[in-house]
Steps between C-alpha positions, in 0.01 A plus 500: 500500500796557726812295503579396857587180708263488791724215655744796578245702696543608857137502609365702796148528630325823449527730791122568465408123521267432785470193718208364304722319246419730207859593425713567199870455486721735306851465336683809394840354449437389127635776307239679270198341672323473834347162540191436708327164613245365734651394815240205518595379170883542475529240211230681303506800261740786541417845368770742384481875487744770386652683807314824397152325474557335844594827653190677350271215614641488857493886525124498401430249773670696759319822389155300505458551131557166317542539135294293251 
């Protein structure tokens, strides 16, 4: 579990989000974590990842080799 306050998040829509409404929003201003949420359910769950894990995940997407 990560200690962060999502009310302090500065959310931005993913640059890879399409016009189909299937978007995620990312907040990377929360210190030790990167927060991610569904743009269609902004009051729903917020996932938190360490910066290194988020960087590894996004790099794998860019390379076309998503990790498990």
